[in-house]
C-alpha positions in Angstrom: 114.9 82.6 123.7 113.0 85.7 122.6 110.7 87.4 125.0 107.2 87.0 123.6 103.7 88.3 124.3 100.9 86.2 122.8 103.5 84.4 120.7 105.0 87.6 119.3 108.3 89.3 120.2 107.8 91.7 123.1 108.7 94.7 121.1 105.7 94.1 118.7 102.8 94.9 121.1 104.7 97.9 122.5 105.3 99.4 119.1 101.7 98.7 118.2 100.5 100.5 121.3 102.7 103.5 120.4 101.2 103.6 117.0 97.6 103.5 118.3 98.4 106.4 120.8 100.0 108.4 118.0 97.1 107.7 115.6 94.5 109.3 117.9 96.2 112.7 117.7 96.8 112.3 113.9 93.1 111.4 113.3 92.0 114.5 115.2 94.2 116.8 113.2 93.3 115.2 109.9 89.9 116.6 110.5 90.7 119.7 112.5 94.0 121.1 111.1 92.8 122.3 107.6 89.5 123.5 109.1 91.5 125.4 111.8 93.6 127.1 109.2 90.5 127.8 107.1 88.9 129.4 110.2 92.1 131.5 110.7 91.7 132.9 107.2 94.2 130.7 105.3 93.3 130.1 101.6 93.4 126.7 99.9 96.6 127.6 98.0 98.4 128.5 101.2 97.2 125.4 103.0 98.3 123.2 100.1 101.8 124.8 100.1 102.3 124.1 103.8 101.1 120.5 103.4 103.4 119.9 100.4 106.4 121.5 102.2 105.8 119.3 105.2 106.0 116.2 103.0 109.2 117.3 101.4 110.8 117.9 104.8 109.6 114.4 105.8 111.3 113.0 102.6 114.7 114.5 103.5 114.5 113.2 107.1 113.5 109.7 105.9 116.5 109.6 103.5 118.9 110.2 106.3 117.3 108.3 109.1 116.1 105.1 107.4 119.4 103.6 106.2 121.2 104.9 109.4 118.8 102.9 111.6 120.1 99.7 110.1 123.4 100.3 111.8 122.6 102.5 114.8 119.3 101.1 116.0 115.8 102.5 116.0 114.8 103.5 119.5 116.7 106.8 119.8 115.4 108.0 116.4 111.8 107.3 117.3 112.2 108.9 120.7 113.6 112.0 119.0 110.5 112.1 116.7 108.1 111.9 119.6 109.9 114.7 121.4 109.7 117.0 118.4 106.0 116.1 117.9 105.3 116.8 121.5 107.0 120.2 121.4 105.1 121.1 118.2 101.8 120.4 119.9 102.7 122.5 122.9 103.6 125.5 120.7 100.3 125.1 118.7 98.4 125.1 122.0 99.9 128.4 122.9 100.0 130.4 119.7 98.2 130.9 116.3 101.2 132.5 114.7 101.7 131.2 111.1 105.3 130.2 111.8 104.2 128.1 114.7 101.5 126.3 112.8 103.8 125.9 109.8 106.5 124.5 112.0 104.0 122.0 113.4 103.0 120.9 110.0 106.7 120.6 108.9 108.0 118.7 112.0 105.0 117.5 113.9 103.1 116.2 110.9 99.9 118.2 111.6 97.1 117.4 109.2 99.1 114.7 107.3 97.5 111.6 108.8 100.1 108.8 108.6 97.8 106.1 110.1 99.7 106.3 113.3 103.2 105.9 111.7 106.0 108.1 113.1 106.1 110.4 110.1 109.4 110.3 108.3 110.6 107.8 110.9 107.9 105.3 109.8 110.5 103.0 108.0 112.2 102.5 111.4 109.0 101.1 112.8 108.5 98.7 109.9 112.0 97.4 110.1 111.8 97.0 113.9 108.5 95.1 113.7 110.0 92.8 111.0 113.3 92.1 112.7 112.2 89.1 114.8 109.2 87.9 112.8 109.1 84.8 110.7 108.0 85.6 107.1 104.7 83.8 107.5 103.8 86.0 110.5 104.4 89.3 108.7 101.1 89.7 106.8 99.2 89.0 110.0 101.3 91.4 112.2 101.5 94.2 109.6 97.8 94.0 108.9 97.0 94.1 112.6 99.4 97.0 113.1 97.7 98.9 110.3 94.2 98.1 111.7 95.3 99.5 115.1 96.5 102.7 113.4 93.2 103.1 111.6 91.1 102.5 114.8 93.2 105.1 116.5 92.7 107.5 113.6 88.9 106.8 113.8 88.9 107.6 117.5 90.7 110.8 116.9 88.4 111.8 114.1 85.4 111.3 116.3 87.0 113.5 119.0 87.6 116.2 116.4 83.8 116.8 116.4 84.1 118.1 120.0 84.8 121.8 119.1 81.1 122.0 118.2 80.3 121.5 121.9 82.3 124.5 123.2 82.0 127.0 120.4 80.2 129.4 122.7 83.0 129.4 125.2 85.8 129.2 122.6 84.3 131.0 119.5 85.7 130.8 115.9 89.1 129.2 115.3 89.8 129.1 119.1 87.4 126.1 119.3 90.0 123.9 117.4 92.9 124.7 119.8 92.2 122.0 122.4 92.5 119.3 119.8 96.3 119.7 120.0 96.2 118.1 123.4 95.6 114.8 121.7 98.9 114.6 119.8 100.6 115.9 122.9 99.3 113.0 125.0 99.9 110.5 122.2 103.6 111.5 122.0 104.0 111.1 125.8 102.5 107.6 125.8 104.5 106.7 122.7 107.8 107.8 124.2 107.1 105.5 127.3 106.2 102.5 125.2 109.1 102.9 122.8 111.5 103.2 125.7 110.3 99.9 127.0 110.5 98.0 123.7 113.6 95.7 123.4 115.8 96.2 120.3 118.0 93.2 120.3 117.5 92.5 116.5 118.4 96.1 115.6 121.6 96.0 117.7 122.5 92.6 116.1 122.2 94.1 112.7 124.2 97.2 113.7 127.1 95.0 114.9 127.5 93.3 111.5 130.6 94.1 109.4 130.0 96.1 106.3 128.6 93.8 103.6 127.8 91.0 106.0 124.2 89.9 106.1 122.6 90.0 109.5 121.1 86.8 110.7 117.3 86.6 110.9 115.3 85.6 113.9 114.7 82.2 112.4 118.4 81.8 112.0 118.9 82.5 115.7 116.2 80.0 116.6 117.8 77.4 114.4 121.2 77.8 116.1 119.6 77.5 119.5 117.5 74.5 118.6 120.3 72.5 117.2 118.5 69.1 116.5 117.3 68.3 113.1 113.7 69.2 112.4 113.8 72.6 114.0 113.0 75.7 111.9 115.6 76.3 109.2 117.3 79.6 108.8 115.6 82.2 106.6 117.6 82.7 103.4 117.9 86.0 101.7 115.0 86.0 99.2 116.9 87.6 96.3 120.5 88.3 95.3 121.7 91.9 95.8 121.2 92.7 92.2 117.6 91.4 92.3 117.0 93.3 95.5 118.1 96.5 93.8 116.0 95.9 90.8 112.9 95.2 92.9 113.4 98.3 94.9 113.7 100.4 91.7 110.4 98.9 90.5 108.8 99.6 93.8 109.8 103.2 93.6 108.3 103.6 90.1 105.0 102.0 91.1 104.8 104.0 94.3 105.4 107.2 92.4 102.0 106.8 90.8 100.4 105.9 94.1 101.9 108.9 95.9 100.6 111.4 93.3 97.1 109.9 93.6 97.1 110.0 97.4 98.4 113.6 97.6 95.8 115.0 95.2 92.8 114.1 97.5 93.5 112.5 100.9 94.9 115.5 102.8 91.9 117.6 101.6 88.9 115.5 102.5 87.8 117.6 105.6 88.4 120.8 103.7 86.6 119.4 100.6 83.6 118.4 102.6 83.4 121.9 104.0 83.6 123.5 100.6 81.4 121.1 98.7 78.6 120.7 101.3 79.1 123.4 103.8 79.5 121.0 106.8 81.6 121.6 109.9 83.6 119.3 112.3 80.4 118.0 114.0 79.6 116.0 110.8 83.0 115.8 109.1 84.6 114.2 112.1 82.2 111.2 112.3 82.4 110.9 108.5 86.1 110.6 108.4 86.1 108.4 111.6 83.8 106.0 109.6 86.4 105.9 106.8 89.2 105.0 109.2 87.1 102.4 110.9 86.3 100.9 107.5 90.0 100.9 106.7 90.7 98.9 109.9 88.1 96.3 108.8 89.7 96.4 105.3 93.1 95.6 106.8 91.7 92.4 108.3 89.9 91.5 105.0 93.2 92.0 103.2 95.0 89.7 105.7 92.5 86.9 105.0 92.5 87.5 101.3 96.3 87.3 101.2 96.2 83.6 102.3 94.1 82.7 99.3 95.2 85.1 96.6 98.7 86.2 97.7 99.9 89.6 98.6 100.1 91.2 95.1 96.7 90.0 93.8 95.0 91.0 97.1 96.4 94.6 96.6 95.3 94.7 93.0 91.7 93.3 93.6 91.0 95.5 96.6 92.4 98.7 95.2 90.5 98.3 91.9 87.3 98.5 93.9 88.7 101.5 95.8 89.5 103.2 92.6 85.9 103.0 91.4 84.7 104.4 94.7 87.2 107.2 94.5 85.7 108.4 91.2 82.2 108.1 92.5 82.8 110.3 95.6 82.9 113.7 94.0 79.9 112.9 91.9 77.7 112.3 94.9 75.0 115.0 95.3 74.6 114.6 99.0 77.1 114.7 101.9 75.9 111.4 103.3 76.4 109.5 100.0 79.8 111.0 99.5 80.8 110.1 103.0 79.7 106.5 102.5 81.5 106.2 99.2 84.7 107.6 100.7 84.4 105.4 103.8 84.0 102.1 101.8 86.7 103.2 99.4 89.0 103.5 102.5 88.3 99.8 103.3 89.5 98.6 99.9 92.3 101.1 99.4 93.9 101.9 102.7 93.1 98.4 104.0 95.9 97.0 101.9 98.7 98.9 103.7 99.6 95.9 105.9 100.0 93.4 103.1 102.0 96.0 101.0 104.4 96.4 103.9 104.7 92.7 104.3 105.8 92.5 100.6 108.3 95.3 101.0 110.2 93.8 104.0 110.4 90.5 102.0 112.2 92.1 99.1 115.6 92.3 100.9 117.6 90.6 103.5 117.4 91.8 107.2 120.4 94.0 106.9 118.7 96.1 104.2 115.1 96.3 105.5 115.6 99.8 106.8 116.7 100.7 103.3 113.7 98.9 101.7 111.3 100.6 104.0 112.9 103.9 103.3 112.6 103.4 99.5 109.0 102.4 100.0 108.2 105.5 102.0 110.2 108.1 100.1 109.0 106.9 96.7 105.4 107.6 97.9 106.2 110.8 99.8 108.0 112.7 97.1 105.2 112.6 94.5 102.6 112.8 97.4 104.2 116.1 98.4 103.4 117.5 95.0 99.8 116.6 95.1 98.5 119.0 97.8 100.0 122.1 96.1 98.4 121.1 92.8 95.0 120.3 94.2 95.1 123.4 96.4 95.3 125.5 93.2 92.4 123.6 91.7 90.3 124.0 94.9 91.1 127.7 95.0 89.6 128.0 91.5 86.5 126.1 92.6 87.4 122.9 90.7 86.0 120.4 93.2 85.9 117.3 90.9 89.2 117.7 89.1 91.5 116.5 91.9 89.6 113.2 92.1 89.8 112.6 88.4 93.6 113.3 88.3 94.0 111.0 91.4 92.1 108.3 89.6 94.4 108.3 86.6 97.5 107.9 88.8 95.8 105.2 91.0 95.0 103.2 87.9 98.6 103.5 86.6 99.8 102.3 90.0 97.7 99.1 89.8 99.0 98.3 86.4 102.6 98.9 87.4 102.3 97.0 90.7 100.8 93.9 89.1 103.3 94.0 86.2 106.3 94.4 88.5 105.5 92.0 91.3 102.9 89.6 90.1 105.5 86.9 89.3 107.5 87.2 92.5 107.4 84.1 94.6 107.9 86.1 97.8 104.6 87.8 97.1 102.7 84.8 98.4 102.6 84.0 102.1 
Protein backbone atom coordinates (compact mmCIF):
# COMPACT_ATOMS: atom_id res chain seq x y z
CA UNK A 1 0.00 0.00 0.00
CA UNK A 2 1.26 3.48 -0.78
CA UNK A 3 1.91 5.85 2.11
CA UNK A 4 -0.59 8.67 1.74
CA UNK A 5 -1.30 12.06 3.27
CA UNK A 6 -4.82 13.39 2.74
CA UNK A 7 -5.37 10.75 0.07
CA UNK A 8 -2.16 11.57 -1.84
CA UNK A 9 1.19 9.77 -2.03
CA UNK A 10 3.44 10.94 0.82
CA UNK A 11 5.98 12.45 -1.59
CA UNK A 12 3.43 14.89 -3.03
CA UNK A 13 2.95 17.23 -0.01
CA UNK A 14 6.69 17.14 0.71
CA UNK A 15 7.57 18.17 -2.85
CA UNK A 16 4.89 20.86 -2.73
CA UNK A 17 6.38 22.19 0.50
CA UNK A 18 9.82 22.36 -1.10
CA UNK A 19 8.34 24.22 -4.03
CA UNK A 20 6.69 26.79 -1.76
CA UNK A 21 9.90 27.40 0.21
CA UNK A 22 11.88 27.78 -3.00
CA UNK A 23 9.25 30.10 -4.49
CA UNK A 24 9.58 32.67 -1.69
CA UNK A 25 13.21 33.30 -2.56
CA UNK A 26 12.48 33.31 -6.28
CA UNK A 27 9.68 35.86 -5.83
CA UNK A 28 11.95 38.19 -3.88
CA UNK A 29 14.63 38.08 -6.56
CA UNK A 30 12.15 38.50 -9.43
CA UNK A 31 11.57 41.93 -7.96
CA UNK A 32 14.96 42.65 -6.49
CA UNK A 33 17.61 41.16 -8.78
CA UNK A 34 17.25 43.36 -11.86
CA UNK A 35 16.72 46.42 -9.64
CA UNK A 36 19.86 45.44 -7.72
CA UNK A 37 21.90 45.18 -10.91
CA UNK A 38 20.44 48.50 -12.09
CA UNK A 39 21.48 50.12 -8.80
CA UNK A 40 24.99 48.68 -9.27
CA UNK A 41 25.21 50.44 -12.63
CA UNK A 42 24.42 47.57 -15.00
CA UNK A 43 22.71 48.58 -18.25
CA UNK A 44 19.64 46.91 -19.77
CA UNK A 45 21.67 45.18 -22.48
CA UNK A 46 24.07 43.68 -19.91
CA UNK A 47 21.24 42.51 -17.67
CA UNK A 48 19.45 40.96 -20.65
CA UNK A 49 22.60 39.13 -21.71
CA UNK A 50 23.03 37.61 -18.24
CA UNK A 51 19.39 36.51 -18.06
CA UNK A 52 19.58 34.95 -21.52
CA UNK A 53 22.85 33.16 -20.72
CA UNK A 54 21.31 31.78 -17.53
CA UNK A 55 18.43 30.28 -19.47
CA UNK A 56 20.76 28.67 -22.02
CA UNK A 57 22.75 27.04 -19.19
CA UNK A 58 19.48 25.80 -17.73
CA UNK A 59 18.60 24.26 -21.09
CA UNK A 60 21.86 22.30 -21.22
CA UNK A 61 21.37 20.98 -17.69
CA UNK A 62 17.76 20.02 -18.40
CA UNK A 63 18.75 18.04 -21.49
CA UNK A 64 21.16 15.96 -19.45
CA UNK A 65 19.26 15.57 -16.20
CA UNK A 66 15.66 15.02 -17.34
CA UNK A 67 16.04 11.73 -19.26
CA UNK A 68 18.67 10.46 -16.81
CA UNK A 69 16.22 10.83 -13.93
CA UNK A 70 13.94 8.20 -15.48
CA UNK A 71 16.64 5.60 -14.81
CA UNK A 72 18.59 6.90 -11.82
CA UNK A 73 15.92 8.56 -9.70
CA UNK A 74 15.19 12.17 -8.87
CA UNK A 75 16.14 12.87 -5.27
CA UNK A 76 19.89 13.20 -5.69
CA UNK A 77 19.57 15.53 -8.67
CA UNK A 78 17.19 17.82 -6.79
CA UNK A 79 19.42 17.83 -3.71
CA UNK A 80 22.35 18.82 -5.91
CA UNK A 81 20.32 21.72 -7.33
CA UNK A 82 19.40 22.96 -3.87
CA UNK A 83 23.05 22.80 -2.81
CA UNK A 84 24.18 24.89 -5.77
CA UNK A 85 21.37 27.42 -5.20
CA UNK A 86 22.33 27.68 -1.54
CA UNK A 87 26.01 28.28 -2.38
CA UNK A 88 25.05 30.93 -4.97
CA UNK A 89 22.99 32.81 -2.38
CA UNK A 90 25.85 32.71 0.14
CA UNK A 91 28.27 34.17 -2.42
CA UNK A 92 25.81 36.90 -3.41
CA UNK A 93 25.43 37.88 0.24
CA UNK A 94 29.18 38.34 0.52
CA UNK A 95 30.13 40.06 -2.74
CA UNK A 96 28.93 42.42 -5.47
CA UNK A 97 31.53 41.24 -7.97
CA UNK A 98 30.01 40.81 -11.46
CA UNK A 99 31.26 37.22 -11.74
CA UNK A 100 29.55 36.32 -8.45
CA UNK A 101 26.20 37.78 -9.51
CA UNK A 102 26.55 36.32 -13.00
CA UNK A 103 27.27 32.90 -11.54
CA UNK A 104 24.24 33.24 -9.29
CA UNK A 105 22.07 34.01 -12.31
CA UNK A 106 23.56 31.12 -14.28
CA UNK A 107 23.41 28.42 -11.61
CA UNK A 108 21.15 29.78 -8.88
CA UNK A 109 18.44 31.13 -11.15
CA UNK A 110 18.54 34.67 -9.71
CA UNK A 111 15.84 36.85 -11.23
CA UNK A 112 14.37 34.14 -13.41
CA UNK A 113 11.31 33.32 -11.35
CA UNK A 114 10.32 29.71 -12.08
CA UNK A 115 7.18 29.67 -9.89
CA UNK A 116 9.06 27.65 -7.31
CA UNK A 117 10.27 24.98 -9.73
CA UNK A 118 13.82 23.68 -9.34
CA UNK A 119 15.14 25.55 -12.37
CA UNK A 120 16.54 23.15 -14.97
CA UNK A 121 15.62 20.26 -12.69
CA UNK A 122 11.93 21.17 -12.81
CA UNK A 123 11.08 18.20 -15.09
CA UNK A 124 12.23 15.86 -12.32
CA UNK A 125 9.67 17.33 -9.95
CA UNK A 126 6.89 16.97 -12.51
CA UNK A 127 7.76 13.32 -13.16
CA UNK A 128 8.09 12.61 -9.44
CA UNK A 129 4.70 14.13 -8.69
CA UNK A 130 3.05 12.16 -11.47
CA UNK A 131 4.61 8.78 -10.73
CA UNK A 132 1.98 7.52 -8.24
CA UNK A 133 -0.99 9.68 -9.22
CA UNK A 134 -4.02 8.40 -11.08
CA UNK A 135 -4.66 10.38 -14.31
CA UNK A 136 -7.87 11.85 -12.87
CA UNK A 137 -5.92 13.29 -9.91
CA UNK A 138 -3.24 15.03 -11.96
CA UNK A 139 -5.13 18.24 -12.93
CA UNK A 140 -6.03 18.81 -9.27
CA UNK A 141 -2.54 18.08 -7.92
CA UNK A 142 -0.63 19.98 -10.60
CA UNK A 143 -2.94 22.99 -10.28
CA UNK A 144 -2.53 22.98 -6.48
CA UNK A 145 1.23 22.63 -6.90
CA UNK A 146 1.26 25.62 -9.26
CA UNK A 147 -0.92 27.64 -6.89
CA UNK A 148 1.45 27.00 -3.97
CA UNK A 149 4.34 28.15 -6.12
CA UNK A 150 2.50 31.35 -6.99
CA UNK A 151 1.60 32.05 -3.35
CA UNK A 152 5.25 31.57 -2.43
CA UNK A 153 6.30 33.95 -5.20
CA UNK A 154 3.74 36.47 -3.95
CA UNK A 155 5.12 36.27 -0.41
CA UNK A 156 8.65 36.74 -1.70
CA UNK A 157 7.65 39.69 -3.88
CA UNK A 158 6.06 41.38 -0.86
CA UNK A 159 9.23 40.82 1.15
CA UNK A 160 11.19 42.41 -1.69
CA UNK A 161 9.66 45.74 -0.65
CA UNK A 162 11.63 45.61 2.63
CA UNK A 163 14.80 47.36 1.31
CA UNK A 164 12.83 50.61 1.49
CA UNK A 165 12.76 50.21 5.30
CA UNK A 166 16.52 50.07 5.80
CA UNK A 167 17.79 52.33 3.03
CA UNK A 168 19.29 54.70 5.60
CA UNK A 169 21.34 51.98 7.26
CA UNK A 170 22.12 50.19 3.96
CA UNK A 171 22.18 52.90 1.28
CA UNK A 172 21.99 52.39 -2.47
CA UNK A 173 22.46 48.92 -3.89
CA UNK A 174 23.47 47.56 -0.49
CA UNK A 175 19.80 47.66 0.58
CA UNK A 176 19.01 44.76 -1.77
CA UNK A 177 21.73 42.46 -0.37
CA UNK A 178 19.67 40.95 2.53
CA UNK A 179 17.12 39.62 0.03
CA UNK A 180 19.53 36.80 -0.80
CA UNK A 181 18.81 35.35 2.64
CA UNK A 182 15.41 34.23 1.34
CA UNK A 183 16.65 31.84 -1.40
CA UNK A 184 19.31 30.61 1.05
CA UNK A 185 16.68 29.64 3.64
CA UNK A 186 14.39 28.26 0.95
CA UNK A 187 17.12 25.92 -0.29
CA UNK A 188 17.80 24.68 3.24
CA UNK A 189 14.13 23.87 3.82
CA UNK A 190 13.81 22.33 0.36
CA UNK A 191 16.78 20.02 0.93
CA UNK A 192 15.23 18.70 4.14
CA UNK A 193 11.81 18.06 2.56
CA UNK A 194 13.26 16.43 -0.57
CA UNK A 195 15.40 14.15 1.58
CA UNK A 196 12.28 12.95 3.41
CA UNK A 197 10.22 12.34 0.25
CA UNK A 198 9.94 8.64 -0.73
CA UNK A 199 10.91 7.77 -4.28
CA UNK A 200 9.58 4.24 -4.78
CA UNK A 201 8.03 4.99 -8.17
CA UNK A 202 11.21 6.46 -9.57
CA UNK A 203 13.26 3.48 -8.37
CA UNK A 204 10.69 1.14 -9.90
CA UNK A 205 11.06 2.88 -13.27
CA UNK A 206 14.84 2.84 -12.95
CA UNK A 207 14.85 -0.94 -12.53
CA UNK A 208 13.02 -1.62 -15.79
CA UNK A 209 14.90 -3.24 -18.62
CA UNK A 210 15.59 -0.99 -21.64
CA UNK A 211 12.44 -0.73 -23.74
CA UNK A 212 10.22 -2.10 -20.97
CA UNK A 213 7.32 0.09 -19.89
CA UNK A 214 7.30 0.81 -16.17
CA UNK A 215 4.03 -0.06 -14.43
CA UNK A 216 1.97 2.83 -13.17
CA UNK A 217 0.64 3.29 -9.66
CA UNK A 218 -2.77 2.10 -10.78
CA UNK A 219 -1.15 -1.07 -12.13
CA UNK A 220 0.42 -1.76 -8.74
CA UNK A 221 -2.86 -1.18 -6.99
CA UNK A 222 -4.66 -3.53 -9.38
CA UNK A 223 -2.10 -6.26 -8.73
CA UNK A 224 -2.50 -5.87 -4.99
CA UNK A 225 -6.27 -5.71 -5.13
CA UNK A 226 -6.73 -8.87 -7.11
CA UNK A 227 -10.55 -9.26 -7.07
CA UNK A 228 -12.59 -8.10 -9.99
CA UNK A 229 -13.95 -4.62 -9.76
CA UNK A 230 -10.76 -3.05 -8.44
CA UNK A 231 -9.06 -0.23 -10.41
CA UNK A 232 -7.78 -1.38 -13.78
CA UNK A 233 -4.17 -0.82 -14.84
CA UNK A 234 -3.43 2.45 -16.59
CA UNK A 235 -2.63 1.69 -20.21
CA UNK A 236 -0.11 3.71 -22.16
CA UNK A 237 -2.16 6.52 -23.75
CA UNK A 238 -0.39 6.40 -27.14
CA UNK A 239 1.89 4.19 -29.16
CA UNK A 240 5.57 5.10 -29.18
CA UNK A 241 5.20 6.70 -32.62
CA UNK A 242 2.22 8.78 -31.45
CA UNK A 243 4.11 9.81 -28.34
CA UNK A 244 7.03 11.07 -30.42
CA UNK A 245 4.71 12.98 -32.74
CA UNK A 246 2.92 14.63 -29.83
CA UNK A 247 6.22 15.61 -28.20
CA UNK A 248 7.35 17.20 -31.46
CA UNK A 249 4.10 19.16 -31.69
CA UNK A 250 4.49 20.21 -28.07
CA UNK A 251 7.99 21.53 -28.81
CA UNK A 252 6.75 23.59 -31.77
CA UNK A 253 3.89 25.17 -29.82
CA UNK A 254 6.09 25.83 -26.80
CA UNK A 255 8.62 27.60 -29.00
CA UNK A 256 6.12 30.39 -29.63
CA UNK A 257 5.20 30.47 -25.95
CA UNK A 258 8.82 30.72 -24.82
CA UNK A 259 9.57 33.64 -27.11
CA UNK A 260 6.54 35.48 -25.81
CA UNK A 261 7.45 34.88 -22.17
CA UNK A 262 11.10 35.84 -22.54
CA UNK A 263 10.36 39.17 -24.17
CA UNK A 264 8.51 40.60 -21.17
CA UNK A 265 8.23 38.49 -17.99
CA UNK A 266 11.84 38.78 -16.69
CA UNK A 267 11.73 42.54 -17.14
CA UNK A 268 8.57 43.63 -15.32
CA UNK A 269 10.25 45.06 -12.20
CA UNK A 270 12.84 46.84 -14.34
CA UNK A 271 10.13 48.02 -16.78
CA UNK A 272 8.04 49.49 -13.96
CA UNK A 273 11.12 51.39 -12.78
CA UNK A 274 11.84 52.77 -16.26
CA UNK A 275 8.26 53.51 -17.26
CA UNK A 276 6.94 55.01 -14.02
CA UNK A 277 10.02 55.69 -11.89
CA UNK A 278 8.86 53.47 -9.03
CA UNK A 279 11.05 51.50 -6.61
CA UNK A 280 10.75 48.19 -4.74
CA UNK A 281 8.32 49.62 -2.17
CA UNK A 282 5.57 49.73 -4.83
CA UNK A 283 6.92 47.28 -7.42
CA UNK A 284 7.11 44.46 -4.85
CA UNK A 285 3.41 44.60 -3.89
CA UNK A 286 2.43 45.03 -7.56
CA UNK A 287 4.21 41.84 -8.59
CA UNK A 288 3.01 40.08 -5.43
CA UNK A 289 -0.53 40.83 -6.57
CA UNK A 290 0.23 39.30 -9.96
CA UNK A 291 1.48 36.09 -8.35
CA UNK A 292 -1.50 35.97 -6.02
CA UNK A 293 -3.82 36.35 -8.99
CA UNK A 294 -1.94 33.57 -10.75
CA UNK A 295 -2.55 31.29 -7.75
CA UNK A 296 -6.28 32.03 -7.94
CA UNK A 297 -6.12 31.48 -11.69
CA UNK A 298 -4.61 28.04 -11.14
CA UNK A 299 -7.67 27.04 -9.12
CA UNK A 300 -9.99 28.57 -11.73
CA UNK A 301 -8.21 26.55 -14.41
CA UNK A 302 -8.65 23.36 -12.39
CA UNK A 303 -12.41 23.88 -12.16
CA UNK A 304 -12.71 24.89 -15.81
CA UNK A 305 -10.82 21.76 -16.91
CA UNK A 306 -13.62 19.58 -15.53
CA UNK A 307 -16.10 21.30 -17.85
CA UNK A 308 -14.08 22.25 -20.92
CA UNK A 309 -11.13 19.86 -20.83
CA UNK A 310 -7.46 20.72 -20.50
CA UNK A 311 -6.84 22.14 -23.98
CA UNK A 312 -9.88 24.40 -24.23
CA UNK A 313 -9.24 25.69 -20.71
CA UNK A 314 -5.74 26.75 -21.73
CA UNK A 315 -6.96 28.40 -24.93
CA UNK A 316 -9.87 30.30 -23.36
CA UNK A 317 -7.92 31.60 -20.38
CA UNK A 318 -4.78 32.55 -22.26
CA UNK A 319 -6.79 34.41 -24.90
CA UNK A 320 -7.97 36.74 -22.13
CA UNK A 321 -4.39 36.95 -20.86
CA UNK A 322 -3.19 37.93 -24.33
CA UNK A 323 -5.57 40.90 -24.47
CA UNK A 324 -4.40 42.10 -21.06
CA UNK A 325 -0.76 41.68 -22.08
CA UNK A 326 -1.28 44.16 -24.90
CA UNK A 327 -3.15 46.61 -22.64
CA UNK A 328 -0.41 46.73 -19.98
CA UNK A 329 2.15 48.97 -21.79
CA UNK A 330 -0.61 51.31 -22.98
CA UNK A 331 -1.71 52.12 -19.43
CA UNK A 332 -0.88 55.75 -18.52
CA UNK A 333 -0.64 55.13 -14.75
CA UNK A 334 1.36 52.68 -12.68
CA UNK A 335 -1.68 51.42 -10.79
CA UNK A 336 -3.61 50.64 -13.97
CA UNK A 337 -0.63 48.87 -15.54
CA UNK A 338 -0.12 46.85 -12.36
CA UNK A 339 -3.78 45.78 -12.29
CA UNK A 340 -3.73 44.78 -15.97
CA UNK A 341 -0.57 42.73 -15.47
CA UNK A 342 -1.90 41.09 -12.30
CA UNK A 343 -5.19 40.03 -13.89
CA UNK A 344 -3.28 38.88 -16.96
CA UNK A 345 -1.23 36.61 -14.68
CA UNK A 346 -4.39 34.91 -13.43
CA UNK A 347 -5.46 33.94 -16.94
CA UNK A 348 -2.03 33.27 -18.39
CA UNK A 349 0.13 31.80 -15.63
CA UNK A 350 -2.85 30.15 -13.98
CA UNK A 351 -2.95 27.51 -16.72
CA UNK A 352 0.45 26.03 -15.85
CA UNK A 353 -1.00 23.17 -13.81
CA UNK A 354 -3.43 21.94 -16.47
CA UNK A 355 -0.71 22.26 -19.13
CA UNK A 356 1.59 20.07 -17.05
CA UNK A 357 -1.24 17.59 -16.53
CA UNK A 358 -1.57 17.31 -20.31
CA UNK A 359 2.16 16.82 -20.79
CA UNK A 360 2.54 13.91 -18.36
CA UNK A 361 -0.38 12.19 -20.10
CA UNK A 362 1.30 12.24 -23.53
CA UNK A 363 3.67 9.34 -22.72
CA UNK A 364 3.85 6.23 -20.58
CA UNK A 365 5.45 6.39 -17.12
CA UNK A 366 8.89 5.34 -18.28
CA UNK A 367 9.13 8.41 -20.57
CA UNK A 368 7.60 11.07 -18.33
CA UNK A 369 11.00 12.49 -17.47
CA UNK A 370 11.62 12.83 -21.21
CA UNK A 371 8.21 14.42 -21.78
CA UNK A 372 8.72 16.93 -18.98
CA UNK A 373 12.19 17.68 -20.37
CA UNK A 374 10.85 18.33 -23.87
CA UNK A 375 8.16 20.53 -22.36
CA UNK A 376 10.68 22.62 -20.39
CA UNK A 377 13.47 22.78 -22.95
CA UNK A 378 11.17 23.76 -25.81
CA UNK A 379 10.05 26.74 -23.73
CA UNK A 380 13.45 27.61 -22.28
CA UNK A 381 15.45 27.77 -25.53
CA UNK A 382 13.32 30.47 -27.19
CA UNK A 383 12.70 32.07 -23.81
CA UNK A 384 16.47 32.49 -23.46
CA UNK A 385 16.52 34.58 -26.63
CA UNK A 386 13.81 36.96 -25.40
CA UNK A 387 15.65 38.86 -22.62
CA UNK A 388 18.59 39.72 -24.87
CA UNK A 389 16.28 41.06 -27.60
CA UNK A 390 14.04 43.03 -25.29
CA UNK A 391 17.09 44.30 -23.38
CA UNK A 392 18.28 45.96 -26.57
CA UNK A 393 14.83 47.47 -27.10
CA UNK A 394 14.66 48.81 -23.55
CA UNK A 395 18.17 50.25 -23.87
CA UNK A 396 16.88 52.29 -26.83
CA UNK A 397 13.85 53.46 -24.86
CA UNK A 398 11.36 51.24 -26.72
CA UNK A 399 9.09 50.44 -23.79
CA UNK A 400 6.07 49.19 -25.76
CA UNK A 401 7.78 47.12 -28.47
CA UNK A 402 8.61 44.07 -26.27
CA UNK A 403 4.94 43.69 -25.35
CA UNK A 404 3.81 43.85 -28.98
CA UNK A 405 6.36 41.25 -30.08
CA UNK A 406 5.39 39.05 -27.13
CA UNK A 407 1.72 39.35 -28.12
CA UNK A 408 2.41 38.08 -31.64
CA UNK A 409 4.18 34.99 -30.32
CA UNK A 410 1.53 34.33 -27.67
CA UNK A 411 -1.18 34.45 -30.31
CA UNK A 412 0.74 31.99 -32.47
CA UNK A 413 1.07 29.70 -29.46
CA UNK A 414 -2.69 29.60 -28.89
CA UNK A 415 -3.36 28.71 -32.53
CA UNK A 416 -0.72 25.96 -32.51
CA UNK A 417 -1.78 24.53 -29.13
CA UNK A 418 -5.43 24.28 -30.14
CA UNK A 419 -4.58 22.87 -33.55
CA UNK A 420 -2.17 20.23 -32.26
CA UNK A 421 -3.95 18.98 -29.14
CA UNK A 422 -7.61 19.93 -29.50
CA UNK A 423 -8.56 16.49 -30.77
CA UNK A 424 -6.56 14.40 -28.29
CA UNK A 425 -8.80 12.34 -26.05
CA UNK A 426 -6.26 12.49 -23.21
CA UNK A 427 -6.72 16.25 -23.13
CA UNK A 428 -9.96 15.77 -21.18
CA UNK A 429 -9.92 14.70 -17.53
